[in-house]
C-alpha positions as CSV (number, residue, x, y, z in Angstrom):
1,M,-11.1,60.2,-92.3
2,S,-11.4,62.1,-95.5
3,I,-10.4,65.8,-95.9
4,K,-12.0,67.6,-98.9
5,A,-9.6,70.4,-100.0
6,I,-9.2,73.1,-102.6
7,I,-6.0,74.7,-103.7
8,V,-5.8,78.4,-104.5
9,D,-2.7,79.7,-106.2
10,D,-2.2,81.9,-109.3
11,H,0.6,79.6,-110.6
12,Q,-0.5,76.4,-112.3
13,K,2.7,74.6,-111.5
14,S,2.3,75.4,-107.8
15,R,-1.3,74.2,-107.8
16,E,-0.4,70.9,-109.5
17,L,2.6,70.4,-107.2
18,I,0.5,70.7,-104.0
19,Q,-2.1,68.4,-105.6
20,S,0.6,65.8,-106.4
21,F,2.0,66.0,-102.8
22,C,-1.4,65.5,-101.3
23,E,-2.1,62.5,-103.5
24,S,1.3,61.0,-102.8
25,Y,1.8,61.7,-99.1
26,S,-1.7,61.8,-97.5
27,N,-2.6,58.1,-98.1
28,G,-5.8,59.2,-99.8
29,V,-6.9,61.3,-96.8
30,I,-6.8,64.6,-98.7
31,Q,-9.1,64.7,-101.6
32,I,-8.7,67.7,-103.9
33,A,-12.0,69.1,-105.0
34,A,-10.9,72.1,-107.1
35,L,-7.8,73.9,-108.3
36,C,-8.4,77.7,-108.3
37,P,-6.1,80.4,-109.9
38,S,-7.7,83.4,-108.0
39,V,-9.6,84.5,-105.0
40,D,-12.8,85.0,-107.0
41,S,-12.7,81.5,-108.5
42,A,-11.9,80.1,-105.0
43,L,-15.0,81.7,-103.5
44,V,-17.1,80.0,-106.1
45,A,-15.4,76.7,-105.4
46,I,-15.9,77.1,-101.7
47,K,-19.6,77.7,-102.1
48,N,-19.9,74.7,-104.5
49,H,-17.7,72.2,-102.7
50,K,-17.8,73.2,-99.0
51,P,-14.2,72.1,-98.4
52,D,-12.7,71.1,-95.0
53,L,-9.3,72.5,-95.9
54,V,-8.0,75.3,-98.2
55,F,-4.4,75.6,-99.4
56,L,-4.2,79.4,-99.9
57,D,-1.4,81.3,-101.6
58,I,-0.8,84.6,-99.9
59,D,0.9,86.5,-102.7
60,M,-1.4,86.7,-105.7
61,P,-2.2,89.5,-108.2
62,E,-5.4,91.4,-108.0
63,K,-6.5,89.9,-104.6
64,N,-4.2,88.2,-102.1
65,G,-5.0,85.3,-99.9
66,F,-6.1,87.5,-96.9
67,E,-8.8,89.1,-99.1
68,L,-10.4,85.7,-99.4
69,I,-10.7,85.1,-95.6
70,N,-12.1,88.6,-95.2
71,N,-15.2,87.3,-96.8
72,F,-15.9,85.2,-93.7
73,D,-16.5,86.2,-90.1
74,V,-15.9,82.6,-89.0
75,L,-14.0,80.3,-91.3
76,P,-16.0,77.2,-92.2
77,F,-12.8,75.4,-93.1
78,E,-9.1,75.1,-92.0
79,V,-6.6,77.2,-93.9
80,V,-3.0,76.4,-94.8
81,F,-1.4,79.5,-96.2
82,V,1.3,79.1,-98.8
83,T,4.1,81.7,-99.2
84,G,7.5,82.1,-100.7
85,H,9.1,84.1,-97.9
86,A,8.7,84.8,-94.2
87,N,7.3,88.2,-93.4
88,E,4.8,90.1,-91.1
89,Y,2.1,87.9,-92.6
90,T,3.7,84.6,-91.4
91,K,4.1,86.1,-88.0
92,A,0.4,87.0,-87.8
93,I,-0.5,83.5,-89.0
94,E,1.7,81.8,-86.4
95,I,0.3,83.9,-83.6
96,S,-3.2,82.9,-84.6
97,A,-2.3,79.1,-84.5
98,M,-2.9,78.7,-88.2
99,N,-0.6,76.8,-90.6
100,Y,1.6,77.9,-93.5
101,L,3.9,76.2,-96.0
102,M,7.0,77.8,-97.3
103,K,8.0,77.5,-100.9
104,P,9.7,75.3,-102.0
105,I,7.2,73.0,-100.2
106,N,8.5,70.0,-98.3
107,P,6.1,67.2,-99.2
108,L,6.6,65.6,-95.7
109,N,4.8,68.6,-94.2
110,I,1.6,67.2,-95.7
111,K,1.5,64.5,-93.0
112,A,2.0,67.1,-90.3
113,I,-0.9,69.2,-91.7
114,I,-3.2,66.2,-91.4
115,E,-2.3,65.7,-87.8
116,R,-2.9,69.4,-87.0
117,F,-6.1,69.3,-88.9
118,E,-7.5,66.5,-86.8
119,T,-6.7,68.4,-83.6
120,K,-7.8,71.8,-84.6
121,T,-11.2,70.8,-86.1
122,A,-12.1,69.4,-82.7
123,L,-11.5,72.9,-81.2
124,A,-12.7,75.0,-84.1
125,N,-16.0,75.9,-82.5
126,S,-14.4,77.2,-79.3
127,I,-12.1,79.9,-80.7
128,N,-12.5,82.1,-83.7
129,R,-9.0,82.1,-85.0
130,N,-10.0,84.0,-88.1
131,E,-10.9,87.0,-85.9
132,I,-7.7,86.7,-84.1
133,L,-5.7,86.5,-87.3
134,K,-7.5,89.7,-88.7
135,N,-6.6,91.5,-85.4
136,N,-3.0,90.4,-85.6
137,L,-2.7,91.5,-89.3
138,N,-4.0,94.9,-88.1
139,G,-1.4,95.1,-85.4
140,E,-3.9,94.5,-82.6
141,N,-2.3,91.3,-81.4
142,S,-3.5,91.2,-77.8
143,T,-4.1,87.5,-78.2
144,I,-1.5,84.8,-79.0
145,L,-2.3,81.1,-79.6
146,F,0.6,78.8,-78.7
147,P,0.6,75.1,-79.9
148,S,0.1,72.5,-77.2
149,N,-0.1,68.7,-77.2
150,D,-3.9,68.9,-77.4
151,G,-4.3,71.8,-79.8
152,F,-3.4,75.3,-78.6
153,I,-3.3,77.6,-75.6
154,V,-4.9,81.0,-75.8
155,V,-2.9,83.7,-74.0
156,D,-3.9,87.4,-73.5
157,T,-0.7,89.3,-73.9
158,T,-1.8,92.1,-71.6
159,E,-1.8,89.5,-68.8
160,I,1.7,88.1,-69.4
161,I,4.4,89.1,-66.9
162,S,7.3,87.2,-68.3
163,F,8.6,84.3,-70.4
164,Q,11.4,82.3,-68.9
165,S,13.4,79.6,-70.8
166,Q,13.9,76.1,-69.5
167,N,17.5,76.0,-70.7
168,G,18.3,73.3,-73.2
169,T,14.8,71.8,-73.2
170,G,13.2,73.7,-76.1
171,K,10.5,74.8,-73.6
172,C,9.7,78.0,-71.9
173,T,7.4,79.1,-69.0
174,I,4.8,81.8,-69.5
175,V,4.1,83.6,-66.2
176,T,0.8,85.5,-66.3
177,T,-1.1,87.3,-63.6
178,N,-3.3,84.2,-63.0
179,D,-1.3,81.2,-64.2
180,T,2.0,79.6,-65.2
181,I,2.1,77.8,-68.5
182,V,4.8,75.7,-70.1
183,I,5.0,75.7,-73.9
184,H,7.3,73.9,-76.4
185,K,9.0,76.9,-77.9
186,Y,12.5,78.4,-77.7
187,L,12.7,81.9,-76.2
188,K,14.1,83.4,-79.4
189,D,11.2,82.1,-81.4
190,V,8.7,83.5,-78.8
191,M,10.3,87.0,-79.1
192,L,9.6,87.0,-82.9
193,L,5.8,86.8,-82.1
194,L,5.7,89.6,-79.6
195,Q,5.2,93.4,-79.9
196,E,8.5,95.1,-79.3
197,S,6.6,98.1,-77.9
198,R,5.4,95.9,-75.0
199,F,8.1,93.2,-74.5
200,I,11.8,93.1,-74.3
201,K,14.4,90.3,-73.9
202,V,16.5,91.2,-70.8
203,S,18.7,88.1,-70.9
204,S,19.2,84.9,-72.7
205,S,16.7,83.3,-70.4
206,A,14.0,85.9,-69.9
207,I,11.5,88.2,-71.8
208,I,9.5,90.6,-69.7
209,N,6.4,92.7,-70.2
210,K,7.4,96.3,-69.7
211,K,4.0,97.2,-68.3
212,K,4.4,94.7,-65.5
213,I,7.6,96.1,-64.0
214,A,7.2,97.3,-60.4
215,S,10.8,98.5,-59.8
216,F,14.4,98.2,-60.9
217,N,17.3,97.6,-58.4
218,S,20.5,99.0,-60.0
219,K,22.7,97.4,-57.3
220,T,21.5,93.8,-58.1
221,Y,20.6,94.7,-61.6
222,T,17.2,93.0,-61.2
223,L,13.7,93.9,-62.2
224,K,10.9,93.4,-59.7
225,M,7.7,92.4,-61.5
226,S,4.1,93.0,-60.6
227,N,3.7,89.5,-59.1
228,G,6.7,90.1,-56.8
229,S,9.2,88.0,-58.8
230,N,12.7,89.2,-59.5
231,I,14.3,88.9,-62.9
232,K,17.9,89.4,-63.5
233,V,18.9,91.8,-66.4
234,S,22.0,90.8,-68.3
235,D,24.6,93.6,-68.7
236,A,25.5,91.9,-72.0
237,Y,22.0,93.0,-73.2
238,Y,21.7,96.4,-71.5
239,N,23.7,98.8,-69.5
240,K,21.7,101.1,-67.2
241,T,21.2,103.9,-69.8
242,K,20.1,101.5,-72.6
243,L,17.8,99.7,-70.2
244,I,16.0,102.9,-69.2
245,D,15.7,103.9,-72.9
246,A,14.3,100.4,-73.8
247,L,11.8,100.5,-71.0
248,A,10.6,104.1,-71.9
249,N,10.0,103.4,-75.6
């Protein structure tokens, strides 16, 4: 397999570093077709080279990386975003099952990118992750894509009842109105992806959708959910007054 790639970054050293890592750590799989210092030059390179993969710096002057993808309704290539710090952008990227590299870049991540590329290209035609990313950037994140062994799982957040950790395993269970799904993610990492206006963490082992609560029993300190399940609220997280406030907001 060969992956044709272009690198978009306004810093020459960054472009050359990513190129060097691709040459050294991809065993010749990633072939760099162009190095681009701006969004405008990248659009020309994309038209000319038709890459399979684009390494795209988020923070660039004049036009940022997201302005490049706004030129496409459906991305004809995979994107690996590059950024110097985690922020609301990286959250939106992760929700959309896209990739990003943090600077300084760990060259070993290049191998992981190749593995994810092979999986995601097989599913690229089934889900428009670019549209999901755009919605997430606009705060309309009603869809989350969670990584799975075979690619990713699409979950409608309006259908989620709860997330429950499988303690000590690095996994958690997503309970929806129609299904139960196990994902490889710690509960604390899941919470970072969710809208706080919709979800709250009520204990070290449970996150609930506030809109799926049927009732609260103050004697047992449990929430009855819309599917009939009962979830214990930890008093270390909320006393009764704070819980009511959290559920109301």
